[in-house]
C-alpha positions as CSV (number, residue, x, y, z in Angstrom):
1,M,160.7,112.4,146.4
2,K,159.9,115.5,148.6
3,K,156.7,116.1,146.4
4,G,155.6,112.5,147.0
5,L,156.0,112.8,150.8
6,L,154.2,116.2,150.7
7,V,151.3,114.6,148.8
8,I,151.1,111.7,151.2
9,G,151.2,114.1,154.2
10,I,148.4,116.2,152.7
11,V,146.3,113.0,152.1
12,V,146.8,111.8,155.7
13,C,145.9,115.3,157.1
14,C,142.7,115.3,155.0
15,L,141.7,111.8,156.2
16,I,142.3,112.8,159.8
17,G,140.4,116.0,159.4
18,A,137.5,114.2,157.8
19,A,137.4,111.7,160.6
20,V,137.4,114.5,163.2
21,L,134.7,116.4,161.4
22,R,132.6,113.2,161.1
23,S,132.9,112.6,164.9
24,L,131.9,116.1,165.7
25,V,128.8,115.9,163.4
26,V,127.8,112.5,165.0
27,E,128.2,113.9,168.5
28,S,126.3,117.1,167.6
29,K,123.5,115.0,166.1
30,E,123.3,112.9,169.3
31,L,123.2,115.9,171.6
32,N,120.8,117.8,169.5
33,R,118.3,115.2,168.5
34,D,115.0,117.0,168.4
35,M,112.5,115.2,170.5
36,S,109.9,118.0,170.6
37,Y,107.6,116.2,168.1
38,E,108.0,112.8,169.6
39,Q,104.8,111.2,170.8
40,I,103.1,107.9,171.6
41,D,99.8,108.0,169.7
42,E,98.4,111.5,170.4
43,V,100.1,112.0,173.7
44,Y,103.1,114.4,173.7
45,L,105.5,115.4,176.4
46,D,104.8,118.9,177.9
47,S,101.2,118.9,176.4
48,E,98.4,119.7,178.8
49,V,96.1,117.0,180.1
50,G,93.2,119.2,178.9
51,D,94.3,118.5,175.3
52,L,93.1,114.9,175.6
53,D,89.5,113.7,175.6
54,P,88.6,113.6,179.3
55,S,86.1,110.7,178.9
56,N,89.0,108.4,178.1
57,I,91.4,109.4,180.9
58,K,91.4,107.1,183.9
59,V,93.3,107.6,187.1
60,I,95.8,104.9,188.3
61,P,95.1,105.5,192.1
62,E,98.3,103.9,193.5
63,G,100.7,105.7,191.2
64,T,104.4,104.7,191.5
65,K,107.4,105.8,193.5
66,Q,108.5,107.9,190.6
67,F,105.1,109.3,189.5
68,K,102.3,110.1,191.8
69,N,99.9,111.5,189.2
70,L,99.6,108.5,186.9
71,F,96.8,108.0,184.3
72,T,95.8,105.9,181.3
73,Y,94.5,107.2,178.1
74,Y,93.2,104.4,175.9
75,D,96.3,102.0,175.9
76,V,98.8,104.7,176.9
77,T,100.0,105.5,180.4
78,F,101.1,109.0,181.3
79,A,102.2,111.1,184.3
80,L,101.7,114.8,185.1
81,N,103.8,117.3,186.9
82,E,102.5,119.8,189.4
83,T,101.4,122.2,186.6
84,N,99.4,119.3,184.9
85,K,101.9,119.0,182.0
86,I,102.7,115.5,180.7
87,I,106.2,114.4,181.8
88,Y,106.0,110.7,181.1
89,V,104.3,108.5,178.5
90,S,104.5,104.7,178.0
91,T,102.8,101.8,176.3
92,V,102.9,98.1,176.0
93,D,100.2,98.0,173.3
94,S,101.1,96.9,169.8
95,D,98.5,99.3,168.3
96,S,100.1,102.4,169.8
97,K,102.8,104.1,167.7
98,T,105.6,106.6,168.1
99,S,106.0,109.6,165.7
100,E,108.3,107.4,163.6
101,G,105.7,104.6,163.4
102,I,107.4,102.2,165.8
103,S,105.1,100.0,168.0
104,V,105.5,97.2,170.5
105,G,106.6,94.0,168.7
106,A,109.1,95.8,166.4
107,D,112.6,94.4,166.0
108,K,115.6,96.4,167.2
109,S,116.7,96.7,163.6
110,D,113.3,98.4,162.8
111,I,113.9,100.9,165.5
112,I,117.4,101.7,164.2
113,I,116.2,102.1,160.7
114,K,113.7,104.7,161.9
115,Y,115.7,106.5,164.6
116,G,119.3,105.9,163.5
117,R,122.4,104.3,164.8
118,N,123.3,107.0,167.3
119,Y,121.6,105.4,170.3
120,Y,122.5,104.7,173.9
121,G,122.2,101.1,174.9
122,K,121.9,99.8,178.5
123,T,121.4,96.6,180.4
124,T,120.1,97.1,183.9
125,D,121.2,95.3,187.0
126,T,118.2,92.9,186.5
127,G,119.3,92.1,183.0
128,E,116.7,94.2,181.2
129,T,117.9,95.9,178.0
130,Y,116.9,99.1,176.3
131,I,118.1,101.5,173.6
132,S,117.4,105.2,173.9
133,Y,117.5,108.4,171.9
134,Q,117.5,111.8,173.6
135,D,118.0,115.5,173.4
136,R,118.6,117.9,176.3
137,H,114.9,117.7,177.3
138,A,113.5,114.3,176.5
139,E,114.4,110.7,176.1
140,I,112.6,107.8,174.3
141,R,113.4,104.3,175.5
142,F,112.8,101.1,173.7
143,W,112.8,98.1,176.0
144,L,113.8,94.9,174.3
145,D,113.3,91.2,175.2
146,Q,115.9,88.5,174.7
147,E,115.0,88.2,171.0
148,E,115.6,92.0,170.6
149,R,111.9,92.6,170.1
150,L,110.3,95.7,171.6
151,Y,107.9,95.2,174.6
152,L,107.7,98.6,176.2
153,I,108.1,102.2,174.9
154,E,108.8,105.1,177.3
155,L,108.9,108.8,176.6
156,I,110.4,110.7,179.5
157,R,111.1,114.4,180.3
158,V,114.7,114.7,181.5
């Protein structure tokens, strides 16, 4: 009888330990997602504007409240910081792709297959929805319409 209880106790402890270990691994993966190679087409965060073909860079004169130095490069929009490094990249073009091959028009399920289930989901005050993946330095946001199809990709320095 005592042996049976001991075996049950050991099994329960192992199951609890496995669950705790799994949660630590999942949390660690979320916090340490490596975004250093993430890109939209050939535009990377922290790259220099000089790395791009200057004949295809166009200034967006009005900028935005958030970004004053805003440009387009083919069908990609990007912003620079004061040292001319790229700190923001976005696209609404279905021909532009992320490093995982995701483009505008993809389903939420396609994104999850490529980027994983450990995402952060948010619905804004205006009802817009996105899912995002991030590490300590960057975040990629996938904005979804009501049918959960991708309509905007943003890559942001955090």
